[in-house]
C-alpha positions in Angstrom: 117.6 162.8 181.6 120.8 162.4 183.5 122.5 160.7 180.5 121.5 163.5 178.2 122.9 166.2 180.6 126.1 164.2 180.9 126.6 164.1 177.2 125.7 167.8 176.8 128.2 168.8 179.5 130.9 166.6 177.8 130.3 168.2 174.4 130.3 171.8 175.9 133.6 171.1 177.6 135.2 169.9 174.4 133.9 172.7 172.1 136.8 175.1 172.7 139.3 172.4 171.5 137.3 171.4 168.4 137.9 172.9 165.0 136.3 172.7 161.5 133.8 169.9 160.9 134.1 168.6 164.4 132.9 171.9 165.8 130.0 172.0 163.3 128.9 168.6 164.5 129.2 169.7 168.2 127.1 172.8 167.6 124.4 170.7 165.8 124.3 168.2 168.6 124.0 170.9 171.3 121.2 172.6 169.4 119.3 169.3 168.7 120.3 167.0 171.6 116.8 166.0 172.4 115.9 164.7 168.9 119.3 163.9 167.3 119.0 160.2 168.3 115.9 159.9 166.1 117.7 161.2 163.0 119.7 158.9 160.6 123.4 159.8 160.3 122.8 160.8 156.7 120.3 163.5 157.8 122.6 164.8 160.5 125.4 165.1 158.0 123.2 167.0 155.6 121.9 169.4 158.2 125.3 170.0 159.8 126.9 170.3 156.4 129.6 167.7 157.2 130.4 164.1 156.1 129.1 161.0 157.9 132.7 160.2 158.7 133.0 163.4 160.6 130.1 162.4 162.8 131.7 159.1 163.5 135.0 160.8 164.4 133.1 163.2 166.6 131.5 160.3 168.6 135.0 158.7 169.0 136.3 162.0 170.2 133.7 161.9 173.0 135.0 158.5 174.0 132.5 156.3 172.2 133.4 153.4 169.8 131.4 155.1 167.1 128.2 157.0 166.4 126.0 153.9 167.0 127.1 153.7 170.7 126.5 157.5 171.2 123.1 157.3 169.6 122.1 154.3 171.7 122.9 156.2 174.9 120.9 159.2 173.8 118.0 157.0 172.8 117.9 155.4 176.3 116.7 158.7 177.8 114.7 160.0 174.9 111.6 158.0 175.6 110.9 159.8 178.9 111.9 163.3 177.7 109.8 163.8 174.5 106.1 164.0 174.4 104.4 162.0 171.6 103.9 165.1 169.5 107.6 166.1 169.9 108.7 162.6 168.9 106.4 162.6 165.9 107.7 166.0 164.7 111.3 164.9 165.1 110.6 161.8 163.1 109.0 163.8 160.3 112.1 166.1 160.3 114.3 163.0 159.8 112.3 161.7 156.8 113.3 163.1 153.4 110.2 161.5 151.8 107.5 159.0 152.7 109.1 156.2 150.8 111.8 156.1 153.5 109.3 154.9 156.1 109.6 151.2 155.4 113.4 151.3 155.4 113.5 153.3 158.6 111.1 150.9 160.4 113.0 147.9 159.1 116.4 149.3 160.2 114.9 150.2 163.6 113.5 146.7 164.1 116.8 145.1 163.2 118.6 147.4 165.6 116.3 146.5 168.4 116.6 142.8 167.7 120.4 142.9 167.5 120.7 144.9 170.7 118.4 142.6 172.6 120.1 139.4 171.4 123.5 140.9 172.4 122.3 141.5 176.0 120.3 138.3 176.4 122.3 135.5 178.0 121.6 131.9 176.9 121.5 131.0 180.6 118.6 133.3 181.1 116.6 131.6 178.4 117.4 128.3 179.9 116.3 129.4 183.4 113.0 130.7 182.0 112.4 127.5 180.2 113.1 125.4 183.4 110.7 127.6 185.5 107.9 127.2 182.9 108.4 123.4 182.7 108.3 123.0 186.5 105.4 125.4 187.1 101.9 124.0 187.9 100.3 126.8 186.0 101.6 129.9 184.1 99.7 133.2 184.2 100.6 135.9 181.7 99.5 139.5 181.9 100.1 143.1 180.8 98.3 146.3 180.1 97.5 147.8 176.6 100.2 146.8 174.1 101.8 144.5 176.7 98.5 142.6 176.9 99.1 141.6 173.2 102.4 140.0 174.1 100.9 138.2 177.1 98.2 136.8 174.9 100.7 135.6 172.3 102.9 133.8 174.9 99.8 132.3 176.5 98.6 131.0 173.1 102.0 129.5 172.2 102.4 127.8 175.6 98.9 126.3 175.4 99.8 125.1 171.9 102.4 122.9 173.4 100.1 121.8 176.2 101.4 123.9 179.1 98.7 125.0 181.4 98.9 128.7 180.6 96.3 131.4 181.3 96.0 135.1 180.2 94.9 137.5 182.9 92.4 140.1 181.7 91.1 143.2 183.5 87.7 142.7 182.1 86.2 141.5 185.4 88.7 141.6 188.2 92.0 143.5 189.0 95.2 141.4 188.4 95.9 141.4 192.2 92.6 139.7 193.0 93.3 137.1 190.3 96.7 136.1 191.7 95.7 136.2 195.4 95.1 132.5 195.6 98.2 131.4 193.6 101.2 129.7 195.3 104.9 129.2 194.8 104.1 126.3 192.5 102.7 128.7 190.0 104.5 131.2 187.8 103.4 134.6 186.7 104.9 136.3 183.6 104.4 140.1 183.2 105.1 142.4 180.2 105.9 145.9 181.3 107.1 148.5 178.9 107.2 152.3 179.1 104.9 154.0 180.1 104.7 151.6 183.0 101.3 150.5 184.2 100.7 150.9 187.9 98.4 147.9 187.9 101.3 145.7 186.6 103.8 146.9 189.1 101.5 146.5 192.1 100.6 143.0 190.9 104.2 142.0 190.8 104.8 143.6 194.2 101.9 141.4 195.6 103.4 138.3 193.9 106.7 139.1 195.6 105.0 139.3 199.0 103.2 136.0 198.4 106.4 134.3 197.2 104.9 133.6 193.8 107.7 133.2 191.3 107.7 135.8 188.5 109.3 136.7 185.2 109.1 140.2 183.7 109.9 141.4 180.2 110.7 145.1 180.2 112.7 147.7 178.4 115.1 149.1 181.0 117.2 147.9 183.9 115.8 150.8 185.9 112.1 149.8 185.1 110.1 149.6 188.3 109.0 146.0 187.7 112.5 144.7 188.0 112.7 145.1 191.8 109.9 142.6 192.3 110.7 139.9 189.6 112.8 136.8 190.0 114.0 137.1 186.4 114.0 140.2 184.4 114.5 140.2 180.6 115.5 143.4 178.9 114.1 144.0 175.4 114.9 147.1 173.3 111.6 148.5 172.0 112.8 151.9 170.6 110.6 153.1 167.9 110.7 156.0 165.4 107.3 157.0 166.7 106.2 157.1 170.4 104.8 153.6 170.7 106.9 150.6 171.6 108.3 148.5 168.7 107.1 145.0 168.6 109.8 143.1 166.7 112.3 142.3 169.4 109.6 141.2 171.9 108.3 138.7 169.3 111.8 137.3 168.7 112.4 136.7 172.4 109.0 135.0 172.8 109.8 132.8 169.9 113.2 132.0 171.4 111.6 130.9 174.7 109.2 128.6 172.9 112.1 127.1 170.9 114.1 126.6 174.1 111.1 124.8 175.6 110.8 122.6 172.5 114.4 121.6 172.8 114.3 120.9 176.5 110.9 119.4 176.8 111.0 117.0 173.9 108.4 114.4 175.0 105.8 117.1 175.6 106.7 118.8 172.3 106.3 115.6 170.3 103.0 114.8 171.9 101.8 118.4 171.2 102.9 118.2 167.6 101.0 114.9 167.1 97.9 116.5 168.5 98.4 119.5 166.2 98.9 117.3 163.1 95.7 115.4 163.9 93.7 118.6 164.4 95.0 120.0 161.1 93.8 116.9 159.3 90.3 117.4 160.7 88.2 119.2 158.1 85.8 120.4 160.7 88.4 122.9 161.7 90.6 123.6 158.7 90.0 123.8 155.0 92.6 122.2 152.7 93.5 124.0 149.5 92.4 122.0 146.5 95.0 121.0 144.0 94.9 122.9 140.7 92.7 125.4 142.5 92.4 128.6 140.4 91.6 132.0 141.7 88.2 132.8 140.4 89.5 136.3 139.5 92.2 134.8 137.3 91.2 134.7 133.7 
């Protein structure tokens, strides 16, 4: 909210000195500040009756390198300001037709991935890998969509023979499940907006018990960051209200790859086990050579 107010005040202070297309852009932004970050630059240009270049120059006039940087700052506060229905309506306003949906989602995913990669230091990945290798056991958890990421990381770690467990709320609260852990263990939490109280309180307990923890979250101001030993920030902006999954999957894959590079003996042993399992016809069906689809004439 503070970021949006700051930008709004900046634009208002500059309006008297703006002329022509720059003033048109300023007036459009002031009238649509809460949703403008959801709109592609093409749509803004069309609605404001200016060129895309005018929008870029306007952003530079405000002190940004370009429109992308201005849009990124507006997006950072948007998630907490708009209700799901408002964000949905803003997205519809930005779509000229339904055929744009795939392109919009793809561009959004790539933007999230690029922003996340830009901020993620290689040293952070290395430290995460070292902690996983040294941990006696790894416990992954999250609530709702974050639970999906926790399950994915648990599966991939187990695939390479790390003793990893997924914590579920089916029977006991997270806090009861970690109460007997020690500093030899490691907990990994996924916490994305809206932030689950259960996740935050569990990380707080882990901090009090001196249990090492890693959290994956979407903001540096996220409540989970104050309790974690390592915090990884992943951009999850979406054209709709829910969090985008793409950048999170990339980071998880990067961690597994880092482990494969650092923990080579374990990786080779795991791959041999995987290869033997794949060859076992009790578990997997091999496609027959020259197999024809029965529907193919």
